[in-house]
KEBA-21350 format. One record per residue (C-alpha): residue in one letter; x, y, z; chain. Coordinates in Angstrom, 1 decimal. Layout:
N
<lumza = A; px = X; py = Y; pz = Z; zamar = A>
...
//
This chain:
381
<lumza = X; px = 2.2; py = -4.0; pz = -54.7; zamar = A>
<lumza = X; px = 0.2; py = -7.2; pz = -54.1; zamar = A>
<lumza = X; px = -3.3; py = -7.0; pz = -52.9; zamar = A>
<lumza = X; px = -5.3; py = -9.4; pz = -50.9; zamar = A>
<lumza = X; px = -9.0; py = -9.6; pz = -49.8; zamar = A>
<lumza = X; px = -9.3; py = -10.3; pz = -46.1; zamar = A>
<lumza = X; px = -11.8; py = -10.1; pz = -43.3; zamar = A>
<lumza = X; px = -11.0; py = -7.2; pz = -41.0; zamar = A>
<lumza = X; px = -11.7; py = -7.2; pz = -37.3; zamar = A>
<lumza = X; px = -10.1; py = -3.9; pz = -36.3; zamar = A>
<lumza = X; px = -10.2; py = -2.5; pz = -32.7; zamar = A>
<lumza = X; px = -11.5; py = 0.9; pz = -31.7; zamar = A>
<lumza = X; px = -11.5; py = 1.9; pz = -28.1; zamar = A>
<lumza = X; px = -10.7; py = -1.6; pz = -27.1; zamar = A>
<lumza = X; px = -13.8; py = -3.1; pz = -28.8; zamar = A>
<lumza = X; px = -13.9; py = -5.2; pz = -31.9; zamar = A>
<lumza = X; px = -15.6; py = -3.5; pz = -34.8; zamar = A>
<lumza = X; px = -18.0; py = -5.4; pz = -37.1; zamar = A>
<lumza = X; px = -16.1; py = -7.6; pz = -39.5; zamar = A>
<lumza = X; px = -16.2; py = -6.2; pz = -43.1; zamar = A>
<lumza = X; px = -14.5; py = -7.3; pz = -46.3; zamar = A>
<lumza = X; px = -12.1; py = -4.9; pz = -47.9; zamar = A>
<lumza = X; px = -8.9; py = -4.7; pz = -49.9; zamar = A>
<lumza = X; px = -5.7; py = -3.9; pz = -48.1; zamar = A>
<lumza = X; px = -2.1; py = -4.0; pz = -49.2; zamar = A>
<lumza = X; px = 0.1; py = -6.9; pz = -48.1; zamar = A>
<lumza = X; px = 2.3; py = -5.5; pz = -45.4; zamar = A>
<lumza = X; px = 6.0; py = -5.4; pz = -46.0; zamar = A>
<lumza = X; px = 8.3; py = -6.5; pz = -43.1; zamar = A>
<lumza = X; px = 10.0; py = -3.2; pz = -43.1; zamar = A>
<lumza = X; px = 6.7; py = -1.5; pz = -42.2; zamar = A>
<lumza = X; px = 6.2; py = -3.5; pz = -39.0; zamar = A>
<lumza = X; px = 8.1; py = -1.4; pz = -36.5; zamar = A>
<lumza = X; px = 6.3; py = 1.8; pz = -37.5; zamar = A>
<lumza = X; px = 2.9; py = 0.1; pz = -37.5; zamar = A>
<lumza = X; px = 3.5; py = -1.5; pz = -34.1; zamar = A>
<lumza = X; px = 4.7; py = 1.8; pz = -32.7; zamar = A>
<lumza = X; px = 1.6; py = 3.6; pz = -34.0; zamar = A>
<lumza = X; px = -0.7; py = 1.1; pz = -32.3; zamar = A>
<lumza = X; px = 1.2; py = 1.1; pz = -29.0; zamar = A>
<lumza = X; px = 0.9; py = 4.9; pz = -28.6; zamar = A>
<lumza = X; px = -2.9; py = 4.9; pz = -28.6; zamar = A>
<lumza = X; px = -4.2; py = 6.7; pz = -25.5; zamar = A>
<lumza = X; px = -7.1; py = 6.0; pz = -23.2; zamar = A>
<lumza = X; px = -8.8; py = 9.3; pz = -24.2; zamar = A>
<lumza = X; px = -8.8; py = 8.7; pz = -27.9; zamar = A>
<lumza = X; px = -5.3; py = 10.1; pz = -28.6; zamar = A>
<lumza = X; px = -3.9; py = 8.4; pz = -31.7; zamar = A>
<lumza = X; px = -7.0; py = 6.4; pz = -32.3; zamar = A>
<lumza = X; px = -7.2; py = 7.2; pz = -36.0; zamar = A>
<lumza = X; px = -3.6; py = 6.4; pz = -36.6; zamar = A>
<lumza = X; px = -3.8; py = 3.2; pz = -34.6; zamar = A>
<lumza = X; px = -6.9; py = 2.0; pz = -36.5; zamar = A>
<lumza = X; px = -5.1; py = 2.7; pz = -39.9; zamar = A>
<lumza = X; px = -2.1; py = 0.8; pz = -38.6; zamar = A>
<lumza = X; px = -4.2; py = -2.1; pz = -37.6; zamar = A>
<lumza = X; px = -5.7; py = -2.3; pz = -41.0; zamar = A>
<lumza = X; px = -2.2; py = -2.5; pz = -42.5; zamar = A>
<lumza = X; px = -0.9; py = -4.9; pz = -39.9; zamar = A>
<lumza = X; px = -3.8; py = -7.3; pz = -40.4; zamar = A>
<lumza = X; px = -2.3; py = -8.0; pz = -43.9; zamar = A>
<lumza = X; px = 1.0; py = -9.2; pz = -42.4; zamar = A>
<lumza = X; px = 2.3; py = -12.6; pz = -43.0; zamar = A>
<lumza = X; px = 1.7; py = -15.2; pz = -40.2; zamar = A>
<lumza = X; px = 5.5; py = -15.4; pz = -39.9; zamar = A>
<lumza = X; px = 5.3; py = -12.0; pz = -38.2; zamar = A>
<lumza = X; px = 3.2; py = -13.2; pz = -35.3; zamar = A>
<lumza = X; px = 6.3; py = -13.6; pz = -33.0; zamar = A>
<lumza = X; px = 7.2; py = -9.9; pz = -33.8; zamar = A>
<lumza = X; px = 3.7; py = -8.8; pz = -32.8; zamar = A>
<lumza = X; px = 3.9; py = -10.8; pz = -29.6; zamar = A>
<lumza = X; px = 7.1; py = -9.1; pz = -28.8; zamar = A>
<lumza = X; px = 5.4; py = -5.8; pz = -29.2; zamar = A>
<lumza = X; px = 2.6; py = -7.0; pz = -26.9; zamar = A>
<lumza = X; px = 5.0; py = -7.6; pz = -24.1; zamar = A>
<lumza = X; px = 5.2; py = -4.0; pz = -22.9; zamar = A>
<lumza = X; px = 2.1; py = -2.6; pz = -24.5; zamar = A>
<lumza = X; px = -0.5; py = -0.7; pz = -22.4; zamar = A>
<lumza = X; px = -3.8; py = -2.6; pz = -21.7; zamar = A>
<lumza = X; px = -5.6; py = -0.6; pz = -24.4; zamar = A>
<lumza = X; px = -2.8; py = -1.0; pz = -27.0; zamar = A>
<lumza = X; px = -2.7; py = -4.7; pz = -26.1; zamar = A>
<lumza = X; px = -6.3; py = -5.1; pz = -27.1; zamar = A>
<lumza = X; px = -5.7; py = -3.6; pz = -30.5; zamar = A>
<lumza = X; px = -2.6; py = -5.7; pz = -31.1; zamar = A>
<lumza = X; px = -4.3; py = -8.9; pz = -30.0; zamar = A>
<lumza = X; px = -7.4; py = -8.3; pz = -32.1; zamar = A>
<lumza = X; px = -5.3; py = -7.6; pz = -35.1; zamar = A>
<lumza = X; px = -3.1; py = -10.6; pz = -34.6; zamar = A>
<lumza = X; px = -6.2; py = -12.8; pz = -34.3; zamar = A>
<lumza = X; px = -7.3; py = -11.6; pz = -37.7; zamar = A>
<lumza = X; px = -4.0; py = -12.9; pz = -39.1; zamar = A>
<lumza = X; px = -4.3; py = -16.2; pz = -37.4; zamar = A>
<lumza = X; px = -7.9; py = -16.7; pz = -38.4; zamar = A>
<lumza = X; px = -7.2; py = -15.9; pz = -42.0; zamar = A>
<lumza = X; px = -4.2; py = -18.2; pz = -42.1; zamar = A>
<lumza = X; px = -6.1; py = -21.2; pz = -40.7; zamar = A>
<lumza = X; px = -9.1; py = -20.5; pz = -42.9; zamar = A>
<lumza = X; px = -7.0; py = -20.6; pz = -46.0; zamar = A>
<lumza = X; px = -5.4; py = -23.9; pz = -45.0; zamar = A>
<lumza = X; px = -2.1; py = -22.3; pz = -44.1; zamar = A>
<lumza = X; px = 0.2; py = -23.0; pz = -41.2; zamar = A>
<lumza = X; px = 1.4; py = -21.0; pz = -38.2; zamar = A>
<lumza = X; px = 5.1; py = -20.5; pz = -37.3; zamar = A>
<lumza = X; px = 4.8; py = -23.2; pz = -34.6; zamar = A>
<lumza = X; px = 8.5; py = -23.5; pz = -33.9; zamar = A>
<lumza = X; px = 8.9; py = -19.8; pz = -33.4; zamar = A>
<lumza = X; px = 5.7; py = -19.6; pz = -31.3; zamar = A>
<lumza = X; px = 6.8; py = -22.5; pz = -29.1; zamar = A>
<lumza = X; px = 10.2; py = -20.8; pz = -28.6; zamar = A>
<lumza = X; px = 8.4; py = -17.6; pz = -27.6; zamar = A>
<lumza = X; px = 6.2; py = -19.5; pz = -25.2; zamar = A>
<lumza = X; px = 9.1; py = -21.2; pz = -23.5; zamar = A>
<lumza = X; px = 11.0; py = -17.9; pz = -23.0; zamar = A>
<lumza = X; px = 9.8; py = -17.0; pz = -19.5; zamar = A>
<lumza = X; px = 11.2; py = -13.5; pz = -20.0; zamar = A>
<lumza = X; px = 8.2; py = -12.6; pz = -22.1; zamar = A>
<lumza = X; px = 5.0; py = -11.2; pz = -20.5; zamar = A>
<lumza = X; px = 2.5; py = -13.8; pz = -19.4; zamar = A>
<lumza = X; px = -0.2; py = -12.4; pz = -21.6; zamar = A>
<lumza = X; px = 2.0; py = -12.7; pz = -24.7; zamar = A>
<lumza = X; px = 3.1; py = -16.2; pz = -23.8; zamar = A>
<lumza = X; px = -0.5; py = -17.2; pz = -23.2; zamar = A>
<lumza = X; px = -1.5; py = -16.0; pz = -26.6; zamar = A>
<lumza = X; px = 1.3; py = -17.9; pz = -28.3; zamar = A>
<lumza = X; px = 0.1; py = -21.0; pz = -26.4; zamar = A>
<lumza = X; px = -3.5; py = -20.6; pz = -27.5; zamar = A>
<lumza = X; px = -2.4; py = -20.3; pz = -31.1; zamar = A>
<lumza = X; px = -0.3; py = -23.4; pz = -30.8; zamar = A>
<lumza = X; px = -3.3; py = -25.4; pz = -29.5; zamar = A>
<lumza = X; px = -5.3; py = -24.4; pz = -32.6; zamar = A>
<lumza = X; px = -2.9; py = -26.1; pz = -35.0; zamar = A>
<lumza = X; px = -1.3; py = -28.7; pz = -32.6; zamar = A>
<lumza = X; px = -3.8; py = -30.2; pz = -30.1; zamar = A>
<lumza = X; px = -0.9; py = -32.3; pz = -28.7; zamar = A>
<lumza = X; px = 1.0; py = -29.2; pz = -27.6; zamar = A>
<lumza = X; px = -0.6; py = -29.2; pz = -24.2; zamar = A>
<lumza = X; px = 0.6; py = -32.7; pz = -23.3; zamar = A>
<lumza = X; px = 4.1; py = -31.9; pz = -24.6; zamar = A>
<lumza = X; px = 4.5; py = -28.5; pz = -23.0; zamar = A>
<lumza = X; px = 2.4; py = -28.4; pz = -19.7; zamar = A>
<lumza = X; px = 4.6; py = -30.8; pz = -17.7; zamar = A>
<lumza = X; px = 7.4; py = -28.3; pz = -17.8; zamar = A>
<lumza = X; px = 5.2; py = -25.4; pz = -16.6; zamar = A>
<lumza = X; px = 4.4; py = -26.5; pz = -13.1; zamar = A>
<lumza = X; px = 6.8; py = -23.8; pz = -11.8; zamar = A>
<lumza = X; px = 6.0; py = -21.3; pz = -14.5; zamar = A>
<lumza = X; px = 5.9; py = -17.6; pz = -13.4; zamar = A>
<lumza = X; px = 2.8; py = -17.2; pz = -15.5; zamar = A>
<lumza = X; px = 0.0; py = -18.2; pz = -13.1; zamar = A>
<lumza = X; px = -2.4; py = -18.9; pz = -16.0; zamar = A>
<lumza = X; px = 0.1; py = -21.4; pz = -17.6; zamar = A>
<lumza = X; px = 0.8; py = -22.9; pz = -14.2; zamar = A>
<lumza = X; px = -2.9; py = -23.4; pz = -13.5; zamar = A>
<lumza = X; px = -3.3; py = -25.4; pz = -16.7; zamar = A>
<lumza = X; px = -0.2; py = -27.5; pz = -15.8; zamar = A>
<lumza = X; px = -1.6; py = -28.2; pz = -12.3; zamar = A>
<lumza = X; px = -5.1; py = -29.0; pz = -13.8; zamar = A>
<lumza = X; px = -3.5; py = -31.6; pz = -16.1; zamar = A>
<lumza = X; px = -1.7; py = -33.1; pz = -13.1; zamar = A>
<lumza = X; px = -4.8; py = -33.2; pz = -11.0; zamar = A>
<lumza = X; px = -6.7; py = -34.9; pz = -13.8; zamar = A>
<lumza = X; px = -4.0; py = -37.5; pz = -14.1; zamar = A>
<lumza = X; px = -3.9; py = -38.2; pz = -10.4; zamar = A>
<lumza = X; px = -7.7; py = -38.5; pz = -10.2; zamar = A>
<lumza = X; px = -7.7; py = -41.1; pz = -12.9; zamar = A>
<lumza = X; px = -5.2; py = -43.3; pz = -10.9; zamar = A>
<lumza = X; px = -7.0; py = -43.1; pz = -7.5; zamar = A>
<lumza = X; px = -8.6; py = -46.6; pz = -7.7; zamar = A>
<lumza = X; px = -6.0; py = -48.4; pz = -9.8; zamar = A>
<lumza = X; px = -2.7; py = -46.9; pz = -8.6; zamar = A>
<lumza = X; px = -3.3; py = -45.0; pz = -5.3; zamar = A>
<lumza = X; px = 0.4; py = -44.5; pz = -4.7; zamar = A>
<lumza = X; px = 0.8; py = -42.9; pz = -8.1; zamar = A>
<lumza = X; px = -2.3; py = -40.8; pz = -7.5; zamar = A>
<lumza = X; px = -0.9; py = -39.6; pz = -4.1; zamar = A>
<lumza = X; px = 2.4; py = -38.6; pz = -5.7; zamar = A>
<lumza = X; px = 0.5; py = -36.7; pz = -8.4; zamar = A>
<lumza = X; px = -1.6; py = -34.8; pz = -5.9; zamar = A>
<lumza = X; px = 1.4; py = -34.0; pz = -3.8; zamar = A>
<lumza = X; px = 3.2; py = -32.6; pz = -6.9; zamar = A>
<lumza = X; px = 0.1; py = -30.6; pz = -7.8; zamar = A>
<lumza = X; px = -0.2; py = -29.2; pz = -4.3; zamar = A>
<lumza = X; px = 3.4; py = -28.0; pz = -4.4; zamar = A>
<lumza = X; px = 2.9; py = -26.3; pz = -7.7; zamar = A>
<lumza = X; px = -0.6; py = -24.9; pz = -7.3; zamar = A>
<lumza = X; px = -1.2; py = -21.2; pz = -6.5; zamar = A>
<lumza = X; px = -5.0; py = -20.9; pz = -6.9; zamar = A>
<lumza = X; px = -7.0; py = -21.6; pz = -3.8; zamar = A>
<lumza = X; px = -9.5; py = -24.0; pz = -5.5; zamar = A>
<lumza = X; px = -6.7; py = -26.2; pz = -6.8; zamar = A>
<lumza = X; px = -4.9; py = -26.2; pz = -3.4; zamar = A>
<lumza = X; px = -8.1; py = -27.1; pz = -1.6; zamar = A>
<lumza = X; px = -8.9; py = -29.8; pz = -4.2; zamar = A>
<lumza = X; px = -5.5; py = -31.4; pz = -3.8; zamar = A>
<lumza = X; px = -5.7; py = -31.3; pz = 0.0; zamar = A>
<lumza = X; px = -9.2; py = -32.9; pz = -0.1; zamar = A>
<lumza = X; px = -8.0; py = -35.6; pz = -2.5; zamar = A>
<lumza = X; px = -4.9; py = -36.3; pz = -0.3; zamar = A>
<lumza = X; px = -7.2; py = -36.6; pz = 2.7; zamar = A>
<lumza = X; px = -9.1; py = -39.3; pz = 1.0; zamar = A>
<lumza = X; px = -5.8; py = -41.1; pz = 0.5; zamar = A>
<lumza = X; px = -4.9; py = -40.9; pz = 4.2; zamar = A>
<lumza = X; px = -2.7; py = -37.8; pz = 4.1; zamar = A>
<lumza = X; px = -3.6; py = -34.8; pz = 6.2; zamar = A>
<lumza = X; px = -2.4; py = -31.3; pz = 5.0; zamar = A>
<lumza = X; px = -2.7; py = -28.1; pz = 7.1; zamar = A>
<lumza = X; px = -4.3; py = -25.5; pz = 4.8; zamar = A>
<lumza = X; px = -3.2; py = -22.7; pz = 7.0; zamar = A>
<lumza = X; px = 0.5; py = -23.7; pz = 6.7; zamar = A>
<lumza = X; px = 0.2; py = -24.5; pz = 3.1; zamar = A>
<lumza = X; px = -1.0; py = -21.0; pz = 2.3; zamar = A>
<lumza = X; px = 1.5; py = -19.3; pz = 4.6; zamar = A>
<lumza = X; px = -0.9; py = -17.5; pz = 6.9; zamar = A>
<lumza = X; px = 0.6; py = -16.0; pz = 10.1; zamar = A>
<lumza = X; px = -1.6; py = -17.1; pz = 13.0; zamar = A>
<lumza = X; px = 0.2; py = -15.7; pz = 16.1; zamar = A>
<lumza = X; px = 0.0; py = -11.9; pz = 16.6; zamar = A>
<lumza = X; px = 0.3; py = -9.2; pz = 19.1; zamar = A>
<lumza = X; px = -2.4; py = -6.5; pz = 18.8; zamar = A>
<lumza = X; px = -3.0; py = -3.1; pz = 20.4; zamar = A>
<lumza = X; px = -5.8; py = -0.5; pz = 20.3; zamar = A>
<lumza = X; px = -8.1; py = 1.2; pz = 20.0; zamar = A>
<lumza = X; px = -6.6; py = 4.5; pz = 18.9; zamar = A>
<lumza = X; px = -8.7; py = 7.4; pz = 17.6; zamar = A>
<lumza = X; px = -10.1; py = 7.3; pz = 14.1; zamar = A>
<lumza = X; px = -13.2; py = 9.5; pz = 14.5; zamar = A>
<lumza = X; px = -13.7; py = 11.4; pz = 11.3; zamar = A>
<lumza = X; px = -11.1; py = 9.2; pz = 9.7; zamar = A>
<lumza = X; px = -8.2; py = 11.0; pz = 11.4; zamar = A>
<lumza = X; px = -6.4; py = 7.8; pz = 12.4; zamar = A>
<lumza = X; px = -5.4; py = 6.7; pz = 8.9; zamar = A>
<lumza = X; px = -2.8; py = 9.5; pz = 8.6; zamar = A>
<lumza = X; px = -2.1; py = 9.8; pz = 12.3; zamar = A>
<lumza = X; px = 1.2; py = 8.4; pz = 13.4; zamar = A>
<lumza = X; px = 0.6; py = 6.5; pz = 16.6; zamar = A>
<lumza = X; px = 3.4; py = 5.1; pz = 18.8; zamar = A>
<lumza = X; px = 3.6; py = 1.6; pz = 17.3; zamar = A>
<lumza = X; px = 4.5; py = 3.1; pz = 13.9; zamar = A>
<lumza = X; px = 7.5; py = 4.8; pz = 15.5; zamar = A>
<lumza = X; px = 8.8; py = 1.9; pz = 17.6; zamar = A>
<lumza = X; px = 7.7; py = -1.7; pz = 18.5; zamar = A>
<lumza = X; px = 7.8; py = -2.1; pz = 22.3; zamar = A>
<lumza = X; px = 5.6; py = -5.0; pz = 23.3; zamar = A>
<lumza = X; px = 5.9; py = -4.0; pz = 27.0; zamar = A>
<lumza = X; px = 4.8; py = -0.4; pz = 26.4; zamar = A>
<lumza = X; px = 1.5; py = 1.1; pz = 27.4; zamar = A>
<lumza = X; px = -0.1; py = 3.9; pz = 25.3; zamar = A>
<lumza = X; px = -2.8; py = 6.5; pz = 25.5; zamar = A>
<lumza = X; px = -5.5; py = 5.0; pz = 23.5; zamar = A>
<lumza = X; px = -8.9; py = 6.2; pz = 22.5; zamar = A>
<lumza = X; px = -10.3; py = 7.2; pz = 25.9; zamar = A>
<lumza = X; px = -8.3; py = 4.7; pz = 27.9; zamar = A>
<lumza = X; px = -4.7; py = 3.3; pz = 28.3; zamar = A>
<lumza = X; px = -4.0; py = 0.4; pz = 25.9; zamar = A>
<lumza = X; px = -1.3; py = -2.3; pz = 25.8; zamar = A>
<lumza = X; px = -0.3; py = -5.2; pz = 23.6; zamar = A>
<lumza = X; px = -2.3; py = -8.4; pz = 23.8; zamar = A>
<lumza = X; px = -1.9; py = -11.8; pz = 22.2; zamar = A>
<lumza = X; px = -4.3; py = -12.7; pz = 19.4; zamar = A>
<lumza = X; px = -4.6; py = -16.0; pz = 17.5; zamar = A>
<lumza = X; px = -6.2; py = -16.8; pz = 14.1; zamar = A>
<lumza = X; px = -9.7; py = -18.2; pz = 14.5; zamar = A>
<lumza = X; px = -9.9; py = -20.4; pz = 11.4; zamar = A>
<lumza = X; px = -7.9; py = -22.2; pz = 8.8; zamar = A>
<lumza = X; px = -7.8; py = -19.1; pz = 6.6; zamar = A>
<lumza = X; px = -5.8; py = -17.2; pz = 9.2; zamar = A>
<lumza = X; px = -8.5; py = -14.6; pz = 10.2; zamar = A>
<lumza = X; px = -7.8; py = -12.6; pz = 13.3; zamar = A>
<lumza = X; px = -10.9; py = -10.9; pz = 14.8; zamar = A>
<lumza = X; px = -10.0; py = -7.6; pz = 16.4; zamar = A>
<lumza = X; px = -13.5; py = -7.2; pz = 17.8; zamar = A>
<lumza = X; px = -12.8; py = -10.3; pz = 19.9; zamar = A>
<lumza = X; px = -9.3; py = -9.4; pz = 20.8; zamar = A>
<lumza = X; px = -9.8; py = -5.7; pz = 21.6; zamar = A>
<lumza = X; px = -13.5; py = -5.3; pz = 22.0; zamar = A>
<lumza = X; px = -16.0; py = -3.8; pz = 19.6; zamar = A>
<lumza = X; px = -15.1; py = -0.2; pz = 18.6; zamar = A>
<lumza = X; px = -16.1; py = 2.3; pz = 15.9; zamar = A>
<lumza = X; px = -13.9; py = 5.1; pz = 14.7; zamar = A>
<lumza = X; px = -10.9; py = 3.2; pz = 15.9; zamar = A>
<lumza = X; px = -7.4; py = 2.1; pz = 14.9; zamar = A>
<lumza = X; px = -5.6; py = -1.1; pz = 15.8; zamar = A>
<lumza = X; px = -2.2; py = -2.4; pz = 15.1; zamar = A>
<lumza = X; px = -1.1; py = -6.0; pz = 14.7; zamar = A>
<lumza = X; px = 2.5; py = -7.2; pz = 15.0; zamar = A>
<lumza = X; px = 4.2; py = -10.4; pz = 14.2; zamar = A>
<lumza = X; px = 7.7; py = -11.7; pz = 13.6; zamar = A>
<lumza = X; px = 8.8; py = -13.9; pz = 10.8; zamar = A>
<lumza = X; px = 12.2; py = -15.6; pz = 10.5; zamar = A>
<lumza = X; px = 13.7; py = -16.0; pz = 7.1; zamar = A>
<lumza = X; px = 16.6; py = -18.3; pz = 6.4; zamar = A>
<lumza = X; px = 17.9; py = -15.9; pz = 3.7; zamar = A>
<lumza = X; px = 17.5; py = -12.5; pz = 2.0; zamar = A>
<lumza = X; px = 14.6; py = -12.9; pz = -0.4; zamar = A>
<lumza = X; px = 11.8; py = -11.0; pz = -2.1; zamar = A>
<lumza = X; px = 8.4; py = -11.2; pz = -0.4; zamar = A>
<lumza = X; px = 4.8; py = -10.3; pz = -0.8; zamar = A>
<lumza = X; px = 2.8; py = -9.6; pz = 2.4; zamar = A>
<lumza = X; px = -0.7; py = -10.5; pz = 1.2; zamar = A>
<lumza = X; px = -3.5; py = -9.0; pz = 3.3; zamar = A>
<lumza = X; px = -7.2; py = -9.6; pz = 3.3; zamar = A>
<lumza = X; px = -9.4; py = -7.1; pz = 5.3; zamar = A>
<lumza = X; px = -12.6; py = -5.1; pz = 5.1; zamar = A>
<lumza = X; px = -10.8; py = -2.2; pz = 6.8; zamar = A>
<lumza = X; px = -8.5; py = 0.6; pz = 5.7; zamar = A>
<lumza = X; px = -5.0; py = -0.6; pz = 6.2; zamar = A>
<lumza = X; px = -1.2; py = 0.0; pz = 6.0; zamar = A>
<lumza = X; px = 1.5; py = -2.6; pz = 5.9; zamar = A>
<lumza = X; px = 5.1; py = -2.3; pz = 7.1; zamar = A>
<lumza = X; px = 8.1; py = -4.7; pz = 6.9; zamar = A>
<lumza = X; px = 11.1; py = -4.0; pz = 9.2; zamar = A>
<lumza = X; px = 9.9; py = -0.4; pz = 9.6; zamar = A>
<lumza = X; px = 9.5; py = 0.3; pz = 5.9; zamar = A>
<lumza = X; px = 5.9; py = 1.0; pz = 4.7; zamar = A>
<lumza = X; px = 5.1; py = -1.3; pz = 1.8; zamar = A>
<lumza = X; px = 1.5; py = -0.4; pz = 1.0; zamar = A>
<lumza = X; px = -1.6; py = 1.5; pz = 2.2; zamar = A>
<lumza = X; px = -5.2; py = 1.2; pz = 1.1; zamar = A>
<lumza = X; px = -7.8; py = 3.6; pz = 2.4; zamar = A>
<lumza = X; px = -10.8; py = 1.5; pz = 1.6; zamar = A>
<lumza = X; px = -13.5; py = 0.7; pz = 4.1; zamar = A>
<lumza = X; px = -15.8; py = -2.3; pz = 4.1; zamar = A>
<lumza = X; px = -15.1; py = -3.8; pz = 0.7; zamar = A>
<lumza = X; px = -15.7; py = -7.5; pz = 0.4; zamar = A>
<lumza = X; px = -12.8; py = -9.4; pz = 2.0; zamar = A>
<lumza = X; px = -10.9; py = -11.8; pz = -0.1; zamar = A>
<lumza = X; px = -7.6; py = -13.6; pz = 0.3; zamar = A>
<lumza = X; px = -4.6; py = -11.7; pz = -1.2; zamar = A>
<lumza = X; px = -6.9; py = -8.6; pz = -1.5; zamar = A>
<lumza = X; px = -4.0; py = -6.2; pz = -0.8; zamar = A>
<lumza = X; px = -0.3; py = -6.8; pz = -1.5; zamar = A>
<lumza = X; px = 2.8; py = -5.2; pz = 0.0; zamar = A>
<lumza = X; px = 6.0; py = -6.0; pz = -1.9; zamar = A>
<lumza = X; px = 9.4; py = -5.9; pz = -0.1; zamar = A>
<lumza = X; px = 12.5; py = -7.8; pz = 0.9; zamar = A>
<lumza = X; px = 12.9; py = -10.3; pz = 3.8; zamar = A>
<lumza = X; px = 16.2; py = -10.1; pz = 5.5; zamar = A>
<lumza = X; px = 18.0; py = -13.2; pz = 6.8; zamar = A>
<lumza = X; px = 16.9; py = -13.6; pz = 10.4; zamar = A>
<lumza = X; px = 14.0; py = -12.1; pz = 12.3; zamar = A>
<lumza = X; px = 11.7; py = -9.7; pz = 10.3; zamar = A>
<lumza = X; px = 9.1; py = -7.4; pz = 11.9; zamar = A>
<lumza = X; px = 5.7; py = -7.2; pz = 10.3; zamar = A>
<lumza = X; px = 3.2; py = -4.4; pz = 11.3; zamar = A>
<lumza = X; px = -0.3; py = -3.9; pz = 10.1; zamar = A>
<lumza = X; px = -2.5; py = -0.9; pz = 10.8; zamar = A>
<lumza = X; px = -6.3; py = -1.6; pz = 10.6; zamar = A>
<lumza = X; px = -8.8; py = 1.3; pz = 10.7; zamar = A>
<lumza = X; px = -12.4; py = 0.9; pz = 11.5; zamar = A>
<lumza = X; px = -14.7; py = 3.8; pz = 10.6; zamar = A>
<lumza = X; px = -17.9; py = 5.0; pz = 12.2; zamar = A>
<lumza = X; px = -20.6; py = 3.3; pz = 10.1; zamar = A>
<lumza = X; px = -23.1; py = 1.5; pz = 12.3; zamar = A>
<lumza = X; px = -24.7; py = -0.9; pz = 9.8; zamar = A>
<lumza = X; px = -24.5; py = -4.5; pz = 10.6; zamar = A>
<lumza = X; px = -22.4; py = -5.2; pz = 7.5; zamar = A>
<lumza = X; px = -19.9; py = -2.5; pz = 8.7; zamar = A>
<lumza = X; px = -19.1; py = -4.2; pz = 12.0; zamar = A>
<lumza = X; px = -16.3; py = -6.4; pz = 10.7; zamar = A>
<lumza = X; px = -12.8; py = -5.5; pz = 12.0; zamar = A>
<lumza = X; px = -10.5; py = -8.4; pz = 11.2; zamar = A>
<lumza = X; px = -7.7; py = -9.4; pz = 8.9; zamar = A>
<lumza = X; px = -5.7; py = -12.3; pz = 7.5; zamar = A>
<lumza = X; px = -2.1; py = -12.0; pz = 6.3; zamar = A>
<lumza = X; px = 0.2; py = -14.5; pz = 4.6; zamar = A>
<lumza = X; px = 3.8; py = -14.4; pz = 3.6; zamar = A>
<lumza = X; px = 4.4; py = -15.4; pz = 0.0; zamar = A>
<lumza = X; px = 6.9; py = -15.3; pz = -2.8; zamar = A>
<lumza = X; px = 6.1; py = -13.3; pz = -6.0; zamar = A>
<lumza = X; px = 4.1; py = -16.2; pz = -7.5; zamar = A>
<lumza = X; px = 1.9; py = -16.5; pz = -4.4; zamar = A>
<lumza = X; px = 3.6; py = -19.6; pz = -3.0; zamar = A>
<lumza = X; px = 3.9; py = -19.6; pz = 0.8; zamar = A>
<lumza = X; px = 7.4; py = -18.8; pz = 2.2; zamar = A>
<lumza = X; px = 8.1; py = -21.2; pz = 5.0; zamar = A>
<lumza = X; px = 9.5; py = -19.8; pz = 8.2; zamar = A>
<lumza = X; px = 13.1; py = -20.7; pz = 8.7; zamar = A>
<lumza = X; px = 15.3; py = -21.1; pz = 11.8; zamar = A>
<lumza = X; px = 17.0; py = -18.3; pz = 13.6; zamar = A>
<lumza = X; px = 20.5; py = -18.0; pz = 11.9; zamar = A>
//
C-alpha cells in the first residue's frame, strides 16, 4: 500500500485540531462510502467521535478526484458532520494545490450548476473553483441571478451592481437596466436598498414597501387577556372564525375590529396606537391577500412579541418569545396560497413587563416565495 506524508487538519467536536505531520495510507476509492458514513454518524454529544476522527484521517489521503463524492455526502450531513467533512476536504484541496496539482474543475462546475444539491455543498464547490480558476466568477455568476442558493445569488447581484455602478456616468441607460435587473434578483435588504437608491439617482422611484411585499392594510382587534401568559394558548373568537362585524368580550371591555395601517416603509403596524397601550394583552391582526394561482408561500413576520400565524385557518407557526430584537423575516410560517382570496391571521401577545424597552407591541408581515422574493397580489379570479 502506498504511503504519503501530508499535513492533517482533522476536526474534533466541530473545531479544527492543530495541524500535525504524519503518515497515512492513501485511501482507496472503495473505502470512501464507509469512511463518509462513519463521519456522518457523529453525534452532538460525542457519539462516534473517535470513529469519525479516524475516518477523517483516512479520508484526508483521498485523491482530489473524490472531492465531488465528498460534496455529495455533505448535501444531507448534519451541521456537525458537515464541519468534519468540510475540514477534511479542505485538507485535500490545500495539499493538491500546494503540490502543484489540479482540481477536478469540470466535475466541480457540474456539481455547482446542479441546483438539486444543497447550497452549502455548491458554495464549497464554487470556492474551490475560484482558487484554481479566478475567471470562474465572471463565467458562472451571470447565470445565478435566480439561484435558489441565496449566497450564490448575492454574489451574482453584487457583480451586477458593480457593473451598473461603473456605467452610471458613461452609459446611464445601461446602468439603469443593470440596477433594475439587480433589484429583481436581489433578496438581501442591503442590496435591495442600494439598487433602489441608485435608481432614484437615475430618476426612477421604487416603492420599497411594495418591493419587499409588506402587507400594509390590516384589521386589528383586542385587547384580550394575557395576564400570567394565559393568552398565548387561549383560543379567543378570532381563531375560530373571522367576522369583521363581530363584537367580543375583551380584557375588561367589549372590543371590535378596527382598521390599522402600516406606519413606515418597512410595513410596521403599531398596536399601541391602533388599540391603546396595554400590558398582559393579546391582539389579532387580519388581512386578505389575493393570489392569481396556487403557490407555495412564506409569511415572514417581524415582531418583538410572542406570536402565532395562520393562513386560511391553518396554523403555520408559533413563537412564544417576548421582547427579542425585531428584525425583518424574524419568524417564518410556510404554507400554500390558494388561487383567489386568502385569509391571513396573526396573534400578537404582549406580556406584563413594565420596562421601557418592553413597551413595543407591533409587527410587520410580508408575503414571499421560498427565496424571499415578494409575491405580488393578483386579481380576483
